[in-house]
C-alpha positions in Angstrom: 82.4 55.9 -27.7 79.5 58.4 -28.1 77.1 55.4 -28.4 78.2 54.1 -25.0 77.4 57.5 -23.4 73.9 57.5 -24.8 73.2 54.0 -23.5 74.6 54.8 -20.0 72.4 57.9 -19.8 69.3 55.8 -20.6 70.2 53.4 -17.9 70.3 56.3 -15.4 67.3 58.2 -16.6 64.8 55.4 -16.8 65.2 54.3 -13.1 65.0 57.9 -12.1 61.7 58.3 -13.9 60.4 55.1 -12.3 61.4 56.4 -8.9 59.6 59.7 -9.4 56.4 57.9 -10.5 56.6 55.7 -7.5 57.0 58.7 -5.2 54.0 60.4 -6.7 52.0 57.3 -6.2 53.1 57.0 -2.6 52.2 60.6 -1.9 48.7 60.0 -3.4 48.2 56.9 -1.3 49.2 58.7 1.9 46.8 61.5 1.0 44.0 59.1 0.5 44.6 57.4 3.8 44.5 60.8 5.6 41.3 61.6 3.8 39.7 58.5 5.2 40.7 59.4 8.7 39.2 62.9 8.4 35.8 63.5 10.1 32.9 62.1 8.0 29.5 63.0 9.4 26.3 61.1 8.7 22.9 62.2 10.0 20.7 59.3 11.1 17.1 59.1 12.1 16.6 62.9 11.6 13.0 63.9 12.5 11.4 67.4 12.3 8.1 67.3 14.2 5.9 70.3 13.6 3.9 71.6 16.6 1.4 74.4 15.6 -1.4 74.5 18.2 -4.2 77.1 17.9 -3.1 78.6 21.2 0.5 78.8 22.3 3.9 78.9 20.6 4.7 77.2 17.3 7.9 75.1 17.2 9.7 72.3 15.5 11.2 69.5 17.6 14.4 68.4 15.8 15.8 65.0 16.9 18.3 62.5 15.5 21.9 61.5 15.7 25.1 62.3 13.9 27.7 59.5 13.4 31.4 60.3 12.7 32.7 57.4 10.6 36.1 59.0 10.4 39.0 58.5 12.8 39.6 62.2 13.7 37.3 64.3 15.9 34.8 66.7 14.2 35.2 69.8 16.2 32.5 72.4 16.9 29.8 70.6 15.0 26.8 72.8 14.2 23.5 72.5 12.5 22.6 75.6 10.4 18.9 75.7 9.6 16.4 77.7 7.6 12.6 77.6 8.0 10.3 78.9 5.3 6.6 79.7 5.1 4.2 78.5 2.3 5.3 81.5 0.1 8.9 80.5 0.3 9.7 83.4 2.7 12.4 82.8 5.3 10.8 82.9 8.8 13.7 81.7 10.9 17.4 81.1 10.4 19.7 79.8 13.1 22.6 77.7 14.2 22.5 75.1 16.9 25.9 74.1 18.5 26.1 70.4 18.9 29.7 70.1 20.2 32.6 67.8 19.3 32.1 64.3 17.9 35.1 62.0 18.3 35.9 59.6 15.5 33.9 56.4 15.3 31.3 57.7 17.7 27.8 59.3 17.5 26.0 62.1 19.2 22.3 62.2 20.0 20.6 65.5 19.8 17.2 67.1 20.4 16.2 70.7 20.4 13.2 73.0 19.6 13.1 75.8 17.1 10.4 78.4 17.9 8.7 80.5 15.2 5.7 82.5 14.3 3.2 81.7 11.5 3.3 78.4 9.6 6.4 76.5 8.7 5.9 74.8 5.3 9.4 73.5 4.7 13.0 73.7 6.0 16.6 73.2 4.9 19.7 72.4 7.0 23.4 71.9 6.8 25.8 70.2 9.2 29.1 72.1 9.5 32.3 71.6 11.6 35.7 73.0 12.0 
């Protein structure tokens, strides 16, 4: 009689374990699908054109486009930038608001960053909410 109880418990426990494993897999699959729908921003044709005339203001003309390959809208997209001189000193830091970018669309942008001195190199980061 005790042998029958052990066998019947195994019959109940094994399918229960299989169901738990399948549920965990389903949750992981749903999470992955949602991740693919999230905003995914890609900067394309980014150009930084330096203008440093002998007389007049120095500036960088920044142009390009940002493509959102996700399904969801990237809200409040911004470009955070840093300009440095030839000694590695920060000469300008700023944030340019680019707006919202709906899923599967792109946004063209162009703006100028004014500075004093000589800009040797720059860094930037695209951020959104």
